[in-house]
N, C-alpha and C positions, 0 to 999 in steps of 0.2 A: 715802870711806866710813869711818865711825867703827867701830873695832873694839871689841868688848865681850866680856868673859869670860862664859862660860856654865857654871854648875855642873850637872854630870850625876851621877846615881847610877852605881854600877859597872855595873849591868845596862844602863842607857841608853847609857853609853859603849861597852860591848861590842857592843851592837846597832848603834849608829851606825858603829862601826869596821867591823863585819861588812858592812854595806851599802855603805860608802864604798870598800871594797877592790875592789869590782866595780861601778862606776857603770853604770847602764843594765841590769844583769842583774836579772831578777825572781826574788825568793826567796819560797818558800812559807812559810806559818806553821810548818809542820813543820820545815823546814830551820832557821828562826830559833830555834825551841824547842830543837832538838837542839844547835845550836851555842852559843847564848847561855845557855840555862837548863840544858842538859845532860840533858834527859829527853825521853822519847818523847811523841808527840803525843797530847793528850787533846782529843777533839773538843768537849768542853764548856767548855774554857778560852778566855778572851779576853785572857789575859795579854799576848800580842804586840800586840794592838790597843790595849790600854791604854798600853803602853810607847811605841808609835808615837805615840799621841795626845800623851803628855807630851813626847816629843822634839820633835814639831812645834811645840808651844807655846814651847819653849825656843830652837829654832834658826831658825824662820821669822821673817822680817821683814815687817811689814805692807806691802802694796803691791808686793812683789817675788815672784818665782816661788817656789814651794814646793820644798823640797829632797827630801822623801820623797813619792813618788807611790804611790797605790794602783793596783793592777792588778786590776780587778774579777774576782772568781772565782778569782784565783790567789794574790796576796800583795802584796808591796811591792818598790819599787826606789828606789835613790838616783838622783836626776836627774843626767844627764851635763851637764857645763859646756857652755855655748853656744859 
């Protein structure tokens, strides 16, 4: 498998690190906002979803399993290694 460097913004890196520290654990948007952005939940913001979308485009490889999984109605989790 060929390794390739990926450029991440500071927020993308912090979010990815946060998710990767507990693979399989589901984090709510509120938890991610508080930890990565440092502010309380604003129900009208989609900043977490946008950042997750950007991360997925950068780290997922076509034809392989996706690293960040959506958990409907709850939030997101980093996929545990098989």
